[in-house]
N, C-alpha and C positions, 0 to 999 in steps of 0.2 A: 409251300409250293416251290420256293426257291431251293431250299436244302433237298427237298425230295428229288427235284430235277437234276441237281448235281450228282446226287448219290446214284440215280438211275443211269446217268451217263457213265459214272465210274464202274458200276457193276457190269454194264454191257461191254464197255471198253476192255476191262480186264478178262472177261469171258472170251472175247474176241482174240485177244492175245494168246490164250491157250489153244483156241481152235486153229489159229494160224500156225502155231508151233506143231500142232498135230497134223497140218496139212489139209484141214477141213475147210478153210477159206483162204483167199489170197492175201497179198501184201496190203497193209493199211497203215495210216498214220495215228497212233494213239493220242487221245486227248487228255490223259491223266495228268492232273495238275493245272490244267487250263479251263476247267469247267466253268468258272465264275463269270468271265466276261459274256460269253454267248448266251448262257442261261439267264443271267440278269437282264440282258438286252431283250430276250424274247419275252420276259415278263413285262418289261416296260412298253413293248410295242403294242400297237392297236392291231385288230384282226385284219385290217385292209392294208397294213404296212408290208412292204417287201423284205424278206430275209435273204440276204445275198452273202453265202459263205464260201470258204475255201475248202478245206477238208479236215479241220480240227474243231468243229463247232457242234459235235454230237449233242451236248447238253441242250443247246438252244434249239437244235432241229427236233429233238424228241419233245421238248416243252410246246413247240409250235404244232405238234400233232403228227409228226412223222412216225409211222409204225417202226418198232424195233426190227422187224424183219427187212425193212428196206435197206439198212446199212449192211445187213448180212447178205442180202441178195447182191448188192453192188459190189461188195468186196469178195464175192464169189465169182465176179465176172459177168453178172447178168444185168443188162441195161434196165430190166424191169425194176431194179432198186431205186431208179429215179422216178417211178410212176407214184404219184401221191394219190391217196383215195379221194374221192369227190367231196367228202365232208371236210377234209383238210383245206381244200381250195387250192389255187394255183399261185400262192403268194410266196413261194419259196423256190429258188433256183436250185438246180442240181449241183452237186460238188464240182468245184473248180480246182482241178489238179495243176493246171498251167499257172504258175505263179503270177499274181496280179491281173490276170485276164478278167477276173469278175468285177474289177474296180470300174472298168469301161461299162460293163452291164449295168452296174448300180447308177452310175452317172446318168446313163441313158434312161433307166426307169424313172429317175427322179425328174429329170427334164420332161418326160412324157406325162408324168402325173401332174406337174405344175402347168404344162401347156394346156391339159385337158381341164384344169381347174378342179381337180380332185383333191380331196383331203387325205392324201396318202404320203408316207414318208418311206424312206429306204434306209436299212441298217446294213453296212458292208463290212465284212470281216477280212482281215489279211494277216500275214505274219510280218515280222520286222524286216525280213529279207525282201518282201514284196515292194517296200518303200524305196529299194534301189532299182526298180524296174521302170521302164518307160511308161508303161500302161498306168502305173500308179500316178505319175506326174500329169499325164494327159487327162486322166480321169478327175483328178482333183482340180485342175485348172478349169477344165470344161464345167464342172459343177459349181465352182466359185463365180465364174463369169455370169452364169445363168441363174445363180441363186437357187440351185436345185436342192430339194428337201432330202439330203443325204447326210446320214451320220456314218463317218468312216472310222472303223475301230481296228487299230494295228495292235495285235497281241504280241507284244514284245517278249518272246520267250528266251531271249539271249542268244539263240542259235538259228542261223540261216543254214539248215542242214548241219554241216560240220564246220561252218565258219562262225566264230564268235562275233557277237554284236559290234565290238570295237574294231573288227577287221573288215566288216562289209559295209560300214557307212562311217564317215568322219563326222557326221552331225552329233552334236552334243546329246540331244534327245531325238526321238522319233517325232514327238509331238510338234516341235518347232518347225518341221517341214511345212506344216500347214501355214505358217507366216507368209512364205513366198507367194501364196495364193489368196492371201487376204481373208483367211477364214479363222474363226476362233479355234484354238487348239489348247488341249490340257493333257497332263500326265495323270494317270489314277493308278492306285494299287490294284493290279489285275487279280490278286489273290484275295481281295476283300469284295465279296459278292454285293454288299449293300452299297459300297463306294461306286462300283460298276453300274449298279442300277441307277443311282442318282445321276451319275454323269451321262448315261444314255438318255434317261428321261428328260433332262434339262435340254439336251442337244435335240431331242425330238420335238419338244415344245417350241424350241427356237425355229426349227425347220417349218413347223406347221404355221408359225407367224410369218412365214415368207422372208425369213432373215438368212436363208441359205444353209450351206453345209457346215459341219464341225469335224475336226480330226481329233480322235481320242487315242492316246497311247496307253494301253493297259499292260503295265509291267508285271510279268509273270515268268513261269520258268517251264521249259519242257522236261518233265521228270523222267520220261522214257525216251525211247529212240525216236528219230525223225520218222521213220517208217520201220516196219518189221524187216526190211532188207538192210538196215543200218546197224551198226555197232558202235554206241556212243563211247565205249570204253577206249576206242582208238583215238579220241580227240579231246576227251575231258576227264577230269578226275572225279573219283566217287566222293571225295570229301565235299566238293561243291554241291553235288547232287543231295547229299544228306542235309546240308544247311537248308536247301529249298524244301526238302520233305517236311521239315518242321514247320514250315510256313505255308503249306499247301491249303487251298481254300476249304476243303471239307473239314478238316480239323479245326480251323479258325471259326467256321461257321457254327459247327457243333458246339464249341465252347461258348460262342455267343448266345446260342439258343438255350444252353444249359444255365448260363448266367441270368437269363431273362425268366428262368423257371418254366421255359416251354418244352424242354427235352430231358430225357434221362436214358439210362441204359436199356430199360425195357422197351421204350419206344424205338430206340436204335435197332435193337435185335428184331423187333416186329418188322421195321421197314426193310431191313436187309433181307429178311426171309420173304417177304412179299415181293420184293423186286428181283431176287434170284429165281423165284418160281416164274415170274414174268419173262425173264431171260431164258430160262429153261424151255418155256413154251415157244418162244420165238425161234430158238435153236431147233426144236423138234419140227417146227413148221418148215424151216430151211431144208432140213434133211429128209422131210417127207415130200417135198415139191419135186415133181418130175423135172429132170434136167431140161433146160431149154436147148433147142438145137444148136450144134456147135458152129453151124454156119450162119446163124442169125445176124452177126455184125454185118455181113455183106449187104443185107437188106437196107441198111441205114447209112450208107456211105453218101449216096446222092438221092435226090428225089426220083430221078428217072434211071433206068438201066444205062450202064456205061460199059462199052465193049472191054476196056482194060479191066474194070472191076469184076465183070462177068467171067473173063479168062481166069483171073485169079480165084474167083469162086469155084470154078470147075477144077482147077488144079488142086484146091484145098480139099474138095470132095474126093478127088481121086487119091490124094495122099492119106486121107482118113480110111478109104477102103483098102489101101495098100497096108496100112498098119493093122486093120482088123483081120485081114486075110493072113498076116504073117504068123 
């Protein structure tokens, strides 16, 4: 399940990259090379736990039951991409593009679960750059003070957009930032899916015992661009990338499975064929879906109509008509 989950995310991720370059979906942040932490965490979580991600946790989201079409809809600009089917439940928050904003939500969810006496925990993901944001420190401090059942996972992919890890924080490790808040903290190989599973499982068990939050630094590497609007060749060299390609999680886990006698080339080919067909079907669904109204976002700014928003709405509709008449 773990390997399948990572490959599934990789296949969709790489197909989305092609779609974006063809102008068929919008900008997105590829997860290639970072599949292990979120997929392993999703496997370690209970059904009632909360999955709180940023925007590079595709493997975990899919393993938790999010349909492949959701990420296609979302990155095509449709808010409907955040709507989870009823059978998946409501235990997964929407993508958080604003850096570190989700840390506060995770701390609040954990506090609420503890206050209500529920056997629930929260796993919150962020990048290394998020640990330099105020929301990160406020969220960790709050969770630690109240012993909220939250597992914070910082995916240290070595780059905060175009800023290298050593230039965006002077901390020797990301993990040690948890010491300031009195919580256990550890550094784990973020490209080792089994190590990630063990680390998150132990932290979840600790959270359920009422012992509070944990900070995990998963050391990995962003193999692709920050988003498809970015060109990593302008700020890093290809040699470094190639070094990390040799250590990426899918290759490593496949070799592990082969060594255990659980995997071979025939199974790999069958899996890839199956998953590519699934991705093809999701893309077909995307392109057969009637476009949502272009003015839909205006309906979701405030709960009640607002004069300023209504004026902007009418101006937008007039502009659309002007374009269509031209």
